C-alpha positions as a Python dict, from the first residue, in 0.01 Angstrom:
ca = {
    (1, 'X'): (0, 0, 0),
    (2, 'X'): (-321, 170, -108),
    (3, 'X'): (-540, 44, -381),
    (4, 'X'): (-885, -61, -487),
    (5, 'X'): (-1021, -414, -466),
    (6, 'X'): (-1235, -586, -731),
    (7, 'X'): (-1439, -902, -705),
    (8, 'X'): (-1513, -1118, -1009),
    (9, 'X'): (-1772, -1398, -995),
    (10, 'X'): (-2138, -1485, -1013),
    (11, 'X'): (-2396, -1254, -868),
    (12, 'X'): (-2429, -1474, -558),
    (13, 'X'): (-2053, -1469, -504),
    (14, 'X'): (-2003, -1092, -539),
    (15, 'X'): (-2308, -981, -335),
    (16, 'X'): (-2147, -999, 9),
    (17, 'X'): (-1843, -814, -119),
    (18, 'X'): (-2059, -539, -264),
    (19, 'X'): (-2216, -496, 82),
    (20, 'X'): (-1864, -429, 211),
    (21, 'X'): (-1815, -153, -47),
    (22, 'X'): (-1583, -340, -285),
    (23, 'X'): (-1621, -298, -660),
    (24, 'X'): (-1789, -603, -801),
    (25, 'X'): (-1806, -752, -1147),
    (26, 'X'): (-2088, -1006, -1155),
    (27, 'X'): (-2049, -1253, -1439),
    (28, 'X'): (-2173, -1592, -1534),
    (29, 'X'): (-1967, -1888, -1655),
    (30, 'X'): (-1947, -1767, -2018),
    (31, 'X'): (-1573, -1751, -2090),
    (32, 'X'): (-1597, -1446, -2320),
    (33, 'X'): (-1787, -1245, -2058),
    (34, 'X'): (-1547, -1349, -1789),
    (35, 'X'): (-1250, -1237, -1998),
    (36, 'X'): (-1413, -905, -2084),
    (37, 'X'): (-1469, -830, -1713),
    (38, 'X'): (-1117, -942, -1626),
    (39, 'X'): (-976, -710, -1895),
    (40, 'X'): (-1189, -425, -1759),
    (41, 'X'): (-1050, -489, -1410),
    (42, 'X'): (-693, -471, -1538),
    (43, 'X'): (-760, -144, -1717),
    (44, 'X'): (-889, 9, -1397),
    (45, 'X'): (-564, -74, -1213),
    (46, 'X'): (-706, -259, -910),
    (47, 'X'): (-453, -360, -644),
    (48, 'X'): (-646, -677, -534),
    (49, 'X'): (-868, -899, -750),
    (50, 'X'): (-1077, -1170, -585),
    (51, 'X'): (-1194, -1434, -831),
    (52, 'X'): (-1446, -1711, -773),
    (53, 'X'): (-1294, -2054, -829),
    (54, 'X'): (-1568, -2170, -1069),
    (55, 'X'): (-1468, -1902, -1326),
    (56, 'X'): (-1096, -1882, -1250),
    (57, 'X'): (-986, -2093, -1552),
    (58, 'X'): (-1161, -1859, -1790),
    (59, 'X'): (-1012, -1551, -1621),
    (60, 'X'): (-662, -1702, -1598),
    (61, 'X'): (-591, -1625, -1965),
    (62, 'X'): (-627, -1254, -1894),
    (63, 'X'): (-454, -1244, -1550),
    (64, 'X'): (-160, -1457, -1660),
    (65, 'X'): (17, -1151, -1804),
    (66, 'X'): (19, -976, -1467),
    (67, 'X'): (111, -1280, -1254),
    (68, 'X'): (477, -1183, -1211),
    (69, 'X'): (398, -822, -1122),
    (70, 'X'): (326, -699, -765),
    (71, 'X'): (-14, -569, -856),
    (72, 'X'): (-281, -670, -906),
    (73, 'X'): (-267, -949, -658),
    (74, 'X'): (-519, -1208, -795),
    (75, 'X'): (-664, -1436, -526),
    (76, 'X'): (-883, -1731, -622),
    (77, 'X'): (-1144, -1818, -364),
    (78, 'X'): (-1339, -2143, -350),
    (79, 'X'): (-1709, -2090, -403),
    (80, 'X'): (-1860, -2404, -548),
    (81, 'X'): (-1983, -2689, -335),
    (82, 'X'): (-1720, -2921, -488),
    (83, 'X'): (-1383, -2740, -493),
    (84, 'X'): (-1193, -2792, -818),
    (85, 'X'): (-846, -2734, -662),
    (86, 'X'): (-782, -2415, -861),
    (87, 'X'): (-776, -2202, -550),
    (88, 'X'): (-509, -2427, -390),
    (89, 'X'): (-310, -2435, -713),
    (90, 'X'): (-319, -2055, -736),
    (91, 'X'): (-214, -2013, -377),
    (92, 'X'): (71, -2259, -426),
    (93, 'X'): (192, -2064, -730),
    (94, 'X'): (192, -1735, -537),
    (95, 'X'): (367, -1889, -238),
    (96, 'X'): (631, -2045, -464),
    (97, 'X'): (696, -1709, -627),
    (98, 'X'): (725, -1541, -288),
    (99, 'X'): (940, -1797, -115),
    (100, 'X'): (1112, -1989, -394),
    (101, 'X'): (992, -2324, -264),
    (102, 'X'): (677, -2530, -302),
    (103, 'X'): (550, -2535, 62),
    (104, 'X'): (215, -2689, -37),
    (105, 'X'): (385, -2994, -188),
    (106, 'X'): (221, -3322, -80),
}
């Protein structure tokens, strides 16, 4: 499958992805700005969206509507020094949708 990739997170988070040629959307922790950028990403029809864990909760409101669709695939990546567990929770949800079972269950 072909498609573009977008990266949403702080300037420090998106910088390495920009060096790889991916489209980046630097944003701070302001929920309104995060949601505006997430909405912009959806309008541009990206196939893959990489989201920094520290802003994932704010972006979740926007990406929830596409969660059951094949694209975009939204991947939450840990970035903060102290992981919040959102990345693991997101991965678990995607795996449960793909396999029908909770394989990350403790």
